[in-house]
N, C-alpha and C positions, 0 to 999 in steps of 0.2 A: 305757701299756704300754712295756716295755723289751725289746729284743732280747737273746736268748741264742743262742749259736751253737757248733757243734762246732769243735774245733781243725782238723779236716780241711777243713771248709768255709771256715774263716778263711784257710787257706793258698790256696785257690782265689780267694777274694775279694782277697787281697793280690796274687796273680799277675795277676788281671784288672785291678785298679787300676793296676798298673805297665805291663802290656803292652798293654792295650786302651784304657783311659781315658787313659793317658799321664802319670800323676803319677810322676816319677822315684823310684826306690827310695831314693836318698839324701835326697830331700826328706822322704819318710815317716820315714826313719831319724832325721833331725834332729828331727822333731816328737816321735818316740818319746823320744829322749834328753832333749829339753827338758821333756817331761811328767814323766819320772823325776827329772830334776834339780830341777824345781820342787817336787815332793813332798818330796824330801830337804831342800831349802832351807827348807821350812816347819818341818821337824822337828829339824834340826841346825844348830848355829852355824857360821859361817864359821871356818875353821881346823881343823875336825874332820878326823880322819884316816880316809880312806875308801878301801877297795880294791874295785875292780870285777873280779870273777873271771869271765873271759870264755872261752867256747869259741871255735872258729874259724869258726863259721857266722855267719849274719846276726844271731842273738840276741847273739852275742859282739861283733859290730860295734856293736850298740846300746850295749853296755856300755862299749866303748872311747870312743864319743861322749859317753856320760854322764860319764866321767872327765874328758874335755877341757872340757866345759861347766862342771863343778864346779870344776875347776882355775882357770878364768877368773873364778869367783865367790869365790875366796879359800880354797877348801878344799885340804887337803893330800891329793892323790889319787894312787893307784897303780893299775896294772892287773897282774893275774896271768893269764897265758894258759895254758889247759889244752887239750892236744891238739896234733896235728901241723900246724904252719903250712903244710906243703906241701899240705895238703888244705883250706886256707882258701878261703872264698868271695872273689869279687872285691871285694865291698863291705867285707868285713872288712879286706882288705889296704889298701884306700883309707883306711879310718878309722885303721888302724894307722900309715899313712904320715903322716897329718895329726897324729896324736898324737906321733909321733917328731919332726916338724918344729917342734913347740912345746916340745920337750924334756920330754915327759911322763914320769913315773916308771914304771918297769917292775920288778916283782919277778921275778927271773930263773928261780927254780925252786921246787919244793914245799917244800924244807927251809927256804929263806929266808922263804917265805910263812908257814910254821908258827911261825917265831921272831918274827915281827912281831906287833904288837897293834894292831888297828884299832877305831875307834869304830863303824863300820858296814861290813858286807859287802854289796855289790851283786851279786846272783846273775844272771849273764848267760851261763850255760854252755850250756843247751839251751833251745830255744823250743818252739812248739806242734807241731813236726814230729817230735818224738821218738816212736819206736814200739818200740824194742828195750830190753831190760834194761840198766841202767847197771852197769858193772863197771870193772875196771882202775883207772887213775889217776883217772878221773872219779868212781868210787865212793869212792875214798880221800879225795879232796878234799871231796866232799859230806859224808861222814861226819865229817871233821875240822871242817868249818865248823859242822855241827849240834852237835857235842860242845863247841865252844869259843865259840860266839857265839849270843846271843839277838837281837841287832840285825842282821837280815838282810832286805833288800828284794829281791824277785824281779822281773825284767823279763819281763812278759807272762804267765809261768807258772812256778811253782817247778820248777827243773830236776829231772827224774826223775819227774814226774807226767804221765800220759797225758792229753793235752788233750781227748780225746773222753770217756773213761770216768771220769777222776779217779783211776784206780788207780795206785799206786806201782809203778814199774818197777824193782824190786829195792831201790833206795834213792832218796831224794829230799830236796831242801832243805825244811826246815821254816821258812817265812818268817814274819816279823812282819807284813809288808805285801807285797802283790803289786799292781803297776801294770800293768794290761792295757789293750788298745787296741781301739777301735772299739765293742765291746760285750763283755759278760761271756761266759765260755766254760763249756761244760758241765763240763769237767775241773776247774774251780775250785769247782764246786758239789757234785759227787757224790763219794762214797766217800772215799779218802784226800785228794783235792784239797780237800775242805771243811776238813779239819784242817790241812793243810800250807800253805794259801794265806794264812792270817792275814786281815788286813783287805784287802779287794779294792777297788781304786780303778780305775774305768773312765775312760780318757782318750780324748778325741776328737782323732784325728790327721789327719782329713780324708778317711776312707773315705766315698764317696757312700752315703747312707742307703738309696737304692733297691736297692743290692746286698744289704743285709740283708733288705729287704722281699721280694725275689724269690728268696731262697735257699731251696732245698728243706729244708735243715737249720737253719733259723732258727726259734727258738721264742720264747716270750714269758714275761715275768714281770710281775705286776701291781704297781701302785703306788697310793698313796692317791687320786690323781686318778681312778682307775678306779671308785671308789665311785659316781661319777655314772652308772654303768651300772645301778645298782639302781633299780628303779621307785620313783617318789616316792609317799609316802603322801598320800592325798587327804583333805581335810576332809569331803567328802561321801562317807563310807564307814562301815562298821561292822565288827564282829569277823569276820564272814563274808567280808569283802573281803580278808583277809590270810592265808588258808589254814586249812584244817582238817586237822590232822596227827594221824595215828594212830601211836603209838609202841608197837611190839611188842617188849617188852624185859623182861629179868629173869626168873630162875627162883627157886626157894625160897631160895637162898642168895646171890642177886645183886640185891638191891633197889636198890643204889646205881647200877647200870647204867641201870635204868629211870628213876630220879630224875634222874641227870645228863643223860641224853639229852633228856628232856622239858623240863627247866629250860633247857637251852641253846636248844632250839627256841622256847620262850616268850620268852626274853631277846632272841632275834634278831628278834622282831616278829611271830611267828605269832599269828594271831587266836584260834585255839582248838587245844588239845592234849588228846588222850585217850590214856591209857596202858592197854594191854592186857597184863596181867601175872598172875602167880599170886596166889592169895588171901593168901599169906604176906606179900606186899608192900603190901597195900591200906592198912593203918593207917599205915605209914611214908609212903607217897606222899600220902595225904590230909592227914596232919599237917604234912608238910614242903613240900608243893607244892599248896596248896589251889586254885590257879588251874587245875590240871589235872583233867579228868574221869578216872574209873577204871572199867575193866571187868576183872573177875577170873575166873579159872578155877582149878580144883584139878587137880593132876596125877593125882588118883584118878578124875577125871571120865571118862566115856566119850568117846572121841575125837570121835564124831559131835557130841556136845554142845559141845565146845570149838570145833570147826570152825564150827558154826552161829553161835556167839557172834562169832567173828572175821569171818565173812561179813557179819553185821549191822553191825559196826563199820566194815568196809571200805566198805559202802554209804554210810556217813555222811561219810567223809573224802574229800579230794582228793589227799592225799599220805600214803604209808606209809613209815615208817622201821622196819626190822626187823632184829633180830639181837643187839643188845647184851645179853650175859648170858643168853640163852635156853637155852643148852646144846645138846646133840646128842641125837638120837633120832628115833623114828618120829613122835611127836606134832609135834615141831618141823618135821620134813620136811613133814608134811601141812599145817601152818600156812603154811609158805613156798610150797608148791604152790598153796594157796588164794589167796594174795596174787598170785602170778604169773598165775593164771587170770583175775583181774579186769581188765577193760579200762577204759581211760579214766582211769587214775590215774597219779600219779608215784610212783616207788618208789626208796627208798634202802636198799641191802643192806649190812649191816655185820657184822663179827665172826662170831658163830655162824651167821648166815644164810649167809654165804659158806662157812663150814666144812661146814655140812650139804649145801650144793650140791656142794662139792668131792667128797664121798663118794657122790654119787648121780647117775648118768648121765642118768636121766630128768629130774631137775631142771636139769641142764646143758642138756638139749634144750629144756626149757620156757623157760629164760632166753634161749636163742638165738632161739627162735621168737616171743618176746614182742613185742607191738606197742606196749607202753607205753614211756614215757621212764624209763630206769633208770640209776641211779648205783650203782656198788659201790665200797667203800672198804677194800680189803685192805691190810694191811701186808705186808712182804716175805715173812714166814713163811707167811701165809695164801695169798699169791700162789703160793708154791712148792708148797703142797699142791694148789691148784687146777690148776695147769698141769703139774705133774710136773717142772718145771725146778728145778735146785738154786738155793739162795740166791745162790751166787757167779755162776751163769749169768745170773740176773736182774740182779744188781748190775753185771756187766760189760756189760750191754746194756739198761740200765734203760729208756730212752725207747722203743726199738724193741719191747721186750717189751710195754710198756704199750700202744703204738699198735696192734700186731698183735692183742692180746687184745681191745681195745675195738672194733676194726674187725670182727673175726670174730664177735663177739657183738652188734654193733649197739648198744652201750651206751657210757656215759661211765664212765671209771675214775679214781678218786682213789687212786693207788698211793703208800702212805705209807712213808717211810723218813726218814732224817735230812734229806733233801730230797724233797719230795713232787711227783710228776708227775701232771698232770690232762690227760686227752686223750679225745677221742671217736673216735680213729683217724685224724683229719685234723689238727685244730688241737691244738697242744701248749702247755701252760702249766706252767712250772716255778716252784714256790713258793719264794721266798727269805726269807720271814719265819719266825720261830720259833727255838727254841733247845733245847739238850739237856735242860733241865728238863722239857720236855714228854714225855719218855720216862718216863711215870708212869702207873700204873693209872687208867683212866677218861678219859684224854686223848682216846682214840679215840671214846668215847661222846659227849664234847663236840662233836667234829667231826661225828659222825653227826647230832646235833641241829641244829647250825648248817647243815649241808648240806640237811637236810629243810626248814628255814625258807627257805633261799635258793631251792631248786628250786620251792617253792610259790609264788614271786613271779612266775611266768610270764615268765621271761627265757630267753635262750639257755641250754640245759642245761649245756653245757660251761663257759660263762662262769660260770654259777651255781656249779658245782663248784669252779672256780678261785678265785672270790671267797670261797667257804666256807673253802678251805684257807688263803687269804691272811689272812682275818679271824681264823681260829683261831690262826695263827702270830703275828699282831700281839697278840692277847690274851695269848698265852703270853709274848711279849716284855715286855709291861707287867707281867704277874704276876712275871716274873723280876726286874724292877727293884724291885718292892715286897718280894719275899722273897729268893730266890736260886735259881739253877738246881738246886742240890742239895736244896732243901727244898720245892719247889713241889708242890702237889697239884692234881688236876683241877678242883676247885671254885674254886681261885684263878683259873683261866683264865676260868671263867664270870663271876666277879665283875668282870672287866675289860670284858665285852661292853657294859655300859651306856655307858662312855666312848666306845667305838668307834661305837656307834649314834648318839651325838651328832654325831660327825664325819661319819658317813654322811648324816645329815639335813642338815647344813650344806652338804656337797658337792651334794646333790640340789637344795637350794634355789638354790644358785648356778648349777647347770646348767639 
């Protein structure tokens, strides 16, 4: 697992490292500059013309140091200073003094900067401490750089991006690459930050790892090594050893939702899957997914008859995934209520299960008072309906909204967006796999099926949810490589799960 931290907390860690642990700020600054210079040296030939655009704070000081190091490596370097030097930090003035002592090049004003042409712009205007909208000369410089350069590397974070939320503060640098330090930042993953950061490189500059371990605003992202957390399949086992999953999905016009969810659950190693769906979907499911059992009902049936059928199927399973494509209405509400009443099962609520609960206070009460282990998988729009918060309010406070919601209901939430957050109200996992091609119909049904398979494996519920989101994203990345983000469909994601499960098995054997 890797740490991810807010920009606000990173400022505190930086301060503690300097003032309490005793690592001088100039030492850290030199390691920052070396990390950036090393990255540039990999990508650009000696002699390239590079301008470091620097603010007058410590991020700007980093940029001045980068210019000096690259100059010594044979690059033609310049600095252009944006801001009032009378307000400069002590470290900035020290770095500028060193730069002047070696006769480093300085572009004196904005007009001369605009007339030059550089091979690379190094953005060192603002660091993680920025919290106000960008305007004035700073906004003009940033907009000019974006309009005239594609080759832009940002130091720590693109200038103009909020390091906590990832929101653009009026305007921001659109970087090709961002070199950040210590660990990844939430502002580089969420909202505008995800688009503006480009490729993110995390450089180790010497922050003690215990500071991240003990930080209240330190979160985690999974990596392939974490597949070892998945329980090993045993030779002395049978299909009943790997979960009996009931998929409550699909209405008369949504056979695909039931099929996709059930197939994803089977492909992720579930021992048995039964689909509870409308009779219109029976032939399609039986013909296209013969491995699954099917129970059907008609929308014309008496509600009591349908509920009796679902009660019988719930007795059979150990895990229920409910919601994909079931629609809204009294019958669906009663089915969900029946699921929530059953004790001793694991429950995954997706799509229309969430929507039905959103519109029914008694179902919300049933969800909150439930003693089962429950995962819900809302996207931002569904979360907005459920909580009454606007989409922008959720995006501006993504992690805290998810934490508070999970904690108040005593459940695990997989809150889906361009970056997905998984939390049980205490632990927080931020998923860094996946791509824009996964914004396609049925992708959420795939995740619901994967999640059901993972939670049925009897591991920590929050970890199971985080692994489900991570695996879903990796499958999407593999599918994107084989097709393209523009043309992916949900079943492309399922087709990649076989290769991922091979990797999981190898990791488990080694562990």
